[in-house]
C-alpha positions in Angstrom: -228.2 -65.0 32.4 -231.5 -66.6 33.2 -232.0 -70.3 33.1 -234.9 -72.2 31.6 -236.4 -72.2 35.1 -236.3 -68.4 35.3 -233.5 -68.3 37.8 -230.8 -65.5 37.3 -227.6 -67.5 38.0 -225.5 -64.3 38.0 -226.7 -63.2 41.4 -225.8 -64.9 44.7 -229.5 -65.5 45.4 -229.9 -66.9 42.0 -227.0 -69.3 42.4 -228.5 -70.5 45.7 -231.9 -71.0 44.1 -230.2 -72.9 41.2 -228.5 -75.2 43.7 -231.7 -75.7 45.6 -233.4 -76.6 42.3 -230.7 -79.1 41.4 -230.8 -80.8 44.8 -234.5 -81.0 44.6 -234.2 -82.7 41.2 -231.7 -85.2 42.7 -234.0 -86.0 45.7 -236.9 -86.6 43.3 -234.9 -88.2 40.5 -237.5 -91.0 40.2 -240.8 -90.2 38.6 -243.9 -90.1 40.7 -245.2 -93.1 38.7 -242.0 -95.1 39.3 -242.2 -94.4 43.0 -245.9 -95.4 43.0 -245.0 -98.7 41.3 -242.2 -99.3 43.8 -244.6 -98.9 46.7 -247.2 -101.1 45.0 -244.7 -103.9 45.1 -244.4 -103.5 48.8 -240.9 -101.9 48.5 -239.6 -98.7 49.8 -237.6 -96.2 47.8 -233.8 -95.9 48.2 -234.1 -92.7 50.3 -236.8 -94.2 52.5 -234.5 -97.2 53.2 -231.6 -95.0 54.2 -233.9 -93.0 56.4 -234.9 -96.2 58.2 -231.4 -97.5 58.5 -229.5 -94.4 59.8 -229.9 -92.3 62.9 -232.3 -89.4 62.2 -230.6 -86.5 60.6 -227.2 -88.2 60.3 -227.1 -89.0 56.6 -224.6 -86.9 54.5 -225.1 -87.6 50.8 -222.1 -87.7 48.4 -222.2 -87.1 44.7 -225.9 -86.3 44.6 -225.4 -84.2 41.5 -223.4 -86.8 39.6 -224.8 -87.7 36.2 -223.9 -90.2 33.5 -221.9 -89.2 30.4 -223.2 -91.8 28.0 -224.7 -90.8 24.6 -225.4 -94.2 23.2 -229.0 -95.3 22.3 -230.4 -91.9 23.2 -229.4 -92.1 26.8 -228.2 -88.5 26.7 -231.8 -87.4 26.6 -232.3 -88.6 30.2 -229.6 -87.6 32.6 -231.1 -87.7 36.2 -229.0 -86.5 39.1 -227.6 -89.3 41.2 -227.6 -91.7 38.2 -229.8 -94.2 40.1 -227.7 -94.8 43.3 -227.6 -92.8 46.5 -224.3 -92.9 48.4 -223.0 -91.3 51.6 -222.3 -91.7 55.3 -224.1 -91.5 58.6 -224.5 -93.2 61.9 -226.3 -96.2 63.4 -226.7 -96.0 67.1 -224.1 -93.2 67.0 -221.5 -95.3 65.2 -220.1 -94.3 61.8 -221.1 -96.3 58.7 -221.0 -95.8 54.9 -223.9 -96.7 52.8 -225.1 -97.0 49.2 -228.6 -97.6 48.1 -229.6 -98.6 44.5 -232.6 -96.7 43.3 -234.9 -98.9 41.3 -237.1 -95.9 40.3 -234.2 -94.5 38.2 -233.1 -96.6 35.2 -234.4 -99.7 37.1 -231.4 -99.3 39.4 -229.1 -100.4 36.6 -225.4 -100.0 37.0 -223.6 -97.7 34.7 -220.2 -96.1 34.8 -221.0 -93.1 37.1 -223.3 -95.3 39.2 -220.4 -97.7 39.8 -217.9 -94.9 40.4 -220.1 -93.6 43.2 -220.2 -97.0 44.9 -216.5 -97.4 44.5 -215.9 -93.9 46.0 -218.0 -94.6 49.1 -216.3 -98.0 49.6 -212.9 -96.3 49.4 -214.0 -93.8 52.0 -215.2 -96.6 54.3 -211.8 -98.3 54.1 -209.9 -95.0 54.7 -211.9 -94.2 57.9 -212.4 -97.8 59.0 -216.1 -98.1 59.2 -218.7 -100.7 58.1 -220.2 -100.4 54.6 -223.8 -101.4 54.0 -225.1 -101.9 50.4 -228.8 -101.8 49.7 -229.3 -103.8 46.5 -232.3 -103.3 44.2 -231.1 -103.3 40.6 -232.0 -104.6 37.2 -228.3 -105.4 36.6 -225.8 -103.8 34.2 -226.9 -100.8 32.1 -226.8 -102.3 28.7 -226.5 -98.9 26.9 -223.1 -98.3 28.6 -221.6 -101.6 27.5 -218.3 -102.7 28.9 -218.0 -99.7 31.1 -220.7 -101.2 33.3 -218.8 -104.5 33.5 -215.6 -102.7 34.3 -217.2 -101.0 37.3 -218.7 -104.3 38.6 -215.1 -105.6 38.6 -213.9 -102.5 40.5 -216.6 -103.1 43.1 -215.7 -106.8 43.4 -212.0 -105.8 43.8 -212.9 -103.5 46.7 -215.1 -106.1 48.3 -212.2 -108.5 48.4 -209.7 -105.9 49.7 -212.1 -104.8 52.4 -212.9 -108.4 53.5 -211.7 -108.9 57.0 -210.8 -105.2 57.4 -214.3 -103.6 57.7 -217.7 -105.3 58.1 -219.5 -105.5 54.8 -223.3 -106.1 54.9 -225.6 -106.5 51.9 -229.3 -105.9 52.0 -231.1 -107.4 49.0 -234.3 -105.4 48.7 -235.3 -106.4 45.1 -233.7 -108.1 42.1 -230.0 -108.8 42.1 -229.1 -110.7 39.0 -226.2 -111.7 36.8 -222.7 -110.6 37.7 -224.2 -108.2 40.3 -224.7 -111.2 42.7 -221.0 -111.6 43.3 -220.6 -108.4 45.4 -223.1 -109.6 48.1 -221.5 -113.1 47.9 -218.1 -111.6 49.0 -219.6 -109.5 51.8 -219.8 -110.8 55.3 -223.6 -110.9 55.7 -226.5 -110.9 53.2 -230.0 -110.2 54.3 -233.0 -110.9 52.0 -236.7 -110.0 52.2 -239.4 -112.7 51.8 -241.2 -112.5 48.4 -239.5 -109.3 47.2 -235.8 -110.2 47.1 -234.3 -112.3 44.3 -230.7 -113.4 43.4 -229.6 -115.5 40.5 -226.8 -115.7 37.9 -229.2 -116.6 35.1 -233.0 -116.1 35.2 -235.8 -118.6 34.7 -236.2 -117.7 31.0 -232.6 -118.3 30.1 -232.5 -121.5 32.1 -235.6 -122.8 30.3 -234.1 -121.9 26.9 -230.7 -123.5 27.6 -231.6 -126.5 29.7 -235.3 -127.0 29.3 -235.8 -126.6 33.1 -239.0 -124.8 34.1 -238.5 -123.0 37.4 -240.3 -120.1 38.9 -238.3 -117.0 39.9 -239.2 -117.4 43.6 -238.1 -121.0 43.7 -234.9 -120.3 41.7 -233.6 -117.3 43.6 -236.1 -116.1 46.1 -235.3 -115.2 49.7 -236.4 -118.6 51.1 -234.4 -120.5 48.6 -231.1 -118.7 49.5 -231.8 -118.9 53.2 -232.7 -122.6 53.3 -231.1 -124.3 50.3 -228.1 -122.4 48.9 -226.9 -120.8 52.1 -226.1 -117.6 50.1 -228.2 -115.5 52.6 -227.9 -115.1 56.4 -231.3 -113.9 57.4 -234.9 -114.1 55.9 -236.7 -110.9 56.8 -240.5 -110.7 56.8 -240.4 -107.2 55.4 -237.9 -104.3 54.8 -238.3 -103.0 58.4 -237.4 -106.4 59.7 -234.3 -106.6 57.4 -233.0 -103.2 58.6 -233.7 -104.1 62.3 -231.6 -107.2 61.8 -228.7 -105.3 60.3 -228.7 -102.9 63.2 -228.7 -105.7 65.7 -225.9 -107.4 63.8 -223.7 -104.3 63.8 -224.1 -104.0 67.5 -221.9 -107.1 67.9 -219.3 -106.1 65.3 -216.4 -103.6 65.7 -216.0 -100.8 63.2 -212.9 -102.5 61.7 -210.4 -105.2 62.3 -208.2 -103.0 64.5 -211.0 -102.1 66.9 -212.6 -104.2 69.6 -216.3 -104.9 69.5 -218.5 -102.5 71.5 -218.7 -103.5 75.2 -221.5 -102.8 77.6 -220.0 -103.7 81.0 -222.3 -106.1 82.8 -220.4 -108.1 85.4 -222.0 -111.5 85.9 -223.3 -112.9 89.2 -221.5 -116.2 89.5 -223.7 -117.6 92.3 -225.4 -120.8 91.2 -229.1 -120.1 90.5 -232.1 -122.3 90.1 -231.9 -121.5 86.3 -228.3 -122.8 86.3 -229.5 -126.1 87.9 -232.1 -126.6 85.1 -229.2 -127.6 82.9 -228.5 -130.6 85.1 -231.7 -132.3 83.8 -231.3 -131.2 80.2 -229.5 -134.3 78.8 -231.8 -137.3 78.3 -230.6 -140.7 79.7 -230.8 -142.1 76.2 -228.0 -141.1 74.0 -230.3 -141.2 71.0 -232.9 -138.8 72.4 -232.5 -135.2 71.2 -232.7 -132.0 73.1 -232.6 -128.3 72.0 -229.1 -126.8 72.1 -230.7 -123.4 72.1 -231.5 -123.9 75.8 -227.8 -124.2 76.6 -226.8 -121.3 74.4 -229.5 -118.9 75.8 -228.7 -119.9 79.3 -225.1 -118.8 79.0 -225.6 -115.5 77.2 -226.6 -112.3 78.8 -230.4 -112.0 79.2 -230.8 -115.1 77.0 -230.4 -112.9 73.9 -229.1 -114.7 70.9 -228.9 -113.3 67.4 -228.9 -116.4 65.2 -227.2 -116.3 61.8 -228.5 -118.5 58.9 -231.2 -120.1 61.2 -232.9 -121.8 58.2 -229.8 -123.3 56.6 -227.9 -126.4 57.8 -230.1 -126.6 60.9 -228.0 -129.4 62.3 -225.6 -126.6 63.4 -226.3 -123.3 65.1 -224.3 -120.1 64.8 -224.9 -116.6 66.0 -224.0 -113.8 68.3 -224.6 -113.0 71.9 -222.9 -111.3 74.9 -221.2 -112.6 78.0 -220.7 -109.8 80.6 -221.7 -107.3 78.0 -218.9 -108.5 75.6 -219.8 -110.0 72.2 -219.1 -113.6 71.5 -219.7 -115.8 68.5 -221.5 -119.2 69.2 -221.0 -122.4 67.2 -223.1 -125.4 68.4 -224.2 -128.8 67.1 -228.0 -129.1 67.2 -229.2 -132.6 68.2 -232.8 -131.7 67.1 -231.7 -132.0 63.4 -229.8 -135.0 61.9 -228.7 -135.7 65.5 -226.2 -132.8 65.2 -224.0 -134.6 62.6 -221.7 -132.5 60.5 -222.4 -132.5 56.8 -221.0 -130.3 54.0 -223.4 -127.5 54.6 -222.9 -127.4 58.3 -219.1 -127.5 58.0 -219.0 -124.6 55.6 -221.5 -122.7 57.6 -219.5 -123.0 60.8 -216.1 -122.4 59.0 -217.1 -119.1 57.5 -218.6 -118.0 60.8 -215.5 -118.8 62.8 -213.4 -116.9 60.3 -215.7 -113.9 60.4 -215.4 -113.9 64.2 -211.6 -114.2 64.1 -211.4 -111.4 61.5 -213.3 -109.0 63.8 -211.8 -109.9 67.2 -214.9 -111.8 68.5 -214.2 -114.8 70.9 -215.7 -118.1 69.7 -217.8 -120.2 72.1 -218.4 -123.8 70.9 -220.9 -126.3 72.2 -220.4 -129.9 71.1 -222.8 -132.8 70.7 -221.7 -134.4 67.5 -221.9 -138.1 66.6 -219.7 -137.7 63.5 -219.8 -136.7 59.9 -223.0 -137.5 57.9 -222.4 -140.7 56.0 -223.5 -141.3 52.4 -222.4 -141.4 48.8 -223.9 -137.9 48.2 -221.7 -136.4 50.9 -218.6 -138.2 49.8 -219.0 -137.5 46.1 -219.8 -133.8 46.8 -216.5 -133.4 48.6 -217.1 -133.7 52.3 -213.4 -134.5 52.8 -212.3 -131.2 51.3 -215.2 -129.1 52.4 -215.3 -130.5 55.9 -211.6 -129.6 56.2 -212.6 -126.0 56.0 -213.8 -126.2 59.6 -210.4 -127.6 60.7 -208.7 -124.8 58.9 -211.0 -122.1 60.4 -210.5 -123.2 64.0 -206.8 -123.8 63.7 -206.2 -120.5 62.0 -208.3 -118.4 64.5 -206.3 -116.5 67.2 -209.3 -115.1 69.1 -210.2 -116.6 72.5 -211.7 -120.1 71.9 -213.8 -121.8 74.6 -215.4 -125.2 74.1 -218.0 -127.2 76.1 -218.7 -130.8 75.2 -222.3 -131.6 76.4 -222.7 -135.1 75.1 -221.3 -136.9 72.0 -217.9 -136.1 70.6 -217.1 -138.9 68.2 -214.3 -139.5 65.8 -213.0 -136.8 63.5 -216.0 -134.6 64.3 -214.6 -134.4 67.9 -211.4 -133.0 66.5 -212.9 -130.4 64.2 -215.4 -128.9 66.7 -213.1 -126.6 68.5 -211.0 -129.3 70.2 -207.8 -128.6 72.2 -205.8 -130.2 69.4 -206.9 -127.4 67.0 -205.9 -124.6 69.4 -208.9 -124.1 71.7 -207.8 -122.3 74.8 -210.1 -123.8 77.4 -212.1 -126.9 77.0 -214.8 -128.2 79.4 -216.9 -131.3 79.4 -220.1 -132.3 81.2 -220.2 -135.7 83.0 -222.6 -136.8 80.2 -219.9 -136.3 77.6 -218.9 -139.3 75.5 -215.5 -138.6 73.9 -214.5 -141.6 71.8 -213.6 -142.8 68.3 -217.2 -143.9 67.8 -220.4 -144.6 69.7 -220.8 -147.7 71.8 -223.2 -149.6 69.4 -220.9 -149.3 66.4 -217.7 -150.0 68.4 -219.1 -153.1 70.0 -220.3 -154.5 66.6 -216.7 -154.1 65.3 -214.7 -155.1 68.3 -216.8 -158.1 69.2 -218.1 -159.2 65.8 -216.9 -162.8 66.1 -217.9 -163.1 69.8 -221.4 -161.8 69.0 -221.8 -164.2 66.1 -220.9 -167.2 68.3 -223.0 -166.2 71.4 -226.1 -168.1 72.4 -227.7 -164.8 73.4 -226.2 -162.1 71.2 -228.5 -159.4 72.6 -227.3 -160.0 76.2 -223.6 -160.1 75.2 -224.0 -156.9 73.1 -225.7 -155.1 76.1 -222.9 -156.2 78.4 -220.2 -155.1 76.0 -221.9 -151.8 75.4 -221.9 -151.1 79.1 -218.3 -152.1 79.3 -217.4 -149.8 76.4 -219.3 -146.8 77.8 -217.7 -147.3 81.3 -214.2 -147.6 79.8 -214.1 -145.2 76.8 -217.3 -143.3 76.2 -216.9 -140.8 78.9 -215.0 -137.5 79.5 -212.5 -138.9 81.9 -209.9 -140.4 79.6 -209.7 -137.1 77.8 -209.5 -135.3 81.1 -206.6 -137.6 82.2 -204.7 -136.6 79.0 -205.4 -132.9 79.3 -207.6 -132.8 76.2 -210.3 -131.5 78.5 -209.3 -128.9 81.1 -212.1 -129.6 83.5 -215.2 -131.9 83.8 -217.9 -129.7 85.2 -221.5 -130.2 86.3 -223.9 -128.5 83.8 -225.0 -125.9 86.4 -221.5 -124.5 86.5 -221.3 -123.9 82.7 -222.2 -120.2 82.8 -219.8 -119.4 85.6 -216.9 -121.3 84.0 -217.5 -119.6 80.6 -217.5 -116.2 82.3 -214.2 -117.0 84.1 -212.7 -118.4 81.0 -213.5 -115.4 78.8 -212.2 -113.1 81.6 -208.8 -114.7 81.7 -208.6 -114.8 77.9 -209.2 -111.1 77.4 -205.4 -110.5 77.3 -204.7 -113.4 75.0 -202.0 -112.7 72.4 -201.3 -115.2 69.6 -199.7 -114.6 66.2 -199.6 -116.9 63.2 -196.3 -117.7 61.3 -195.4 -115.0 58.7 -196.9 -115.9 55.3 -198.7 -114.2 52.4 -201.8 -116.3 53.1 -202.7 -119.9 53.8 -204.2 -122.2 51.3 -207.7 -123.1 52.7 -209.2 -126.1 50.9 -211.8 -124.1 48.9 
């Protein structure tokens, strides 16, 4: 028998030639015109993205000859191999990962039954072998012609996202449109990376919004990469282009273990604990005025190996900094108030940002290092009405639930309830340090004096002089680290130049920490 292509499939050579033809069709499933349009938008094809992401020659494709079975609306006249998604496994820096990449050049990357089954299959494989799964999203949404089958497969994917959560790292790369129900898969994954100007995520698009509500909003403003990185907090990194996005994912993976039963990759690099000139620079970091800001990045980068810090969500809730680094070659997660923005106060966005990050670190066996300079929770009716009580409580829950090593350094302010929630001893932190500049108190001196001495100030001939005297008295008595140290709430008050050495020693002693939570199905975090 000879096929339409002239290949005799009854001979071994013919069968091999037929296979080669089919594989070639799968590799070139998108038309040349579709590929050209993809490139014209500044976007790479699915295969080009996988090639950039994985180690050279490591990719093994699965289900490359899968095709849809739908006959509705003439869909049976076009049955490309792969069905618009490329799935498989390979390595990144020699470590095993599973990957799927939606192919916008085939059916606009729309999700149909076979398309969804391929993603489900590779996610199941990642769970079985315990490796990260990376999804490259570039899709027009559900394949309308396949009806409820498409919706069913979205649900199957969501189900696996949830089951895999906290078991294997899940990373979403948004490289084009991601709309409607499709957005919920990236939302459940651990990290979402978007590309400036070419990535978009939204439940309902601009046209629907205008029809239903009358609002007129551009697609970029509604669901562009900058919006989700700076306003909604749905994304964790704003990439300048696709290469930058992929480089960030590779860097991120270097700090994460393959699964929750493994430890993160360690590059042994014993620290020199001799005090250096660079260490002593921290002694002059804190301004004499408690109201003058400083950049907490200087403290973070000073403590981490080679000053390398991979920040997560750098454009969102900038009053709080999170990210990854290494101490003696071992990954750590960093949470820090940032006095340069809103004086480092905790608001809803910062609380949720920190809470999710702490839980991610705890899920994947990464110690949490916390730097505290927090004057309190941000006041205002907007915060109160939007639920700062419930949503701020997530940070309490995250720290108290975490069983990984937790080390906290208070650099300056630690006021009120915000002191408690920022990795305090009371929430289970293992080792807590404070600088002599720390002010651990119910509130700042100005506010406390106004309350404690209201009548005396009102009756004073020189209220300013009395206020200054009482502020000094309050600061000397309560707004310092020594009352907390006397009670054991702080393990040691240290000069700033000893910070790096103390953190190194603390993390060394905590390497063998073992702590288990009470048996339960799951806790009830205030969502």
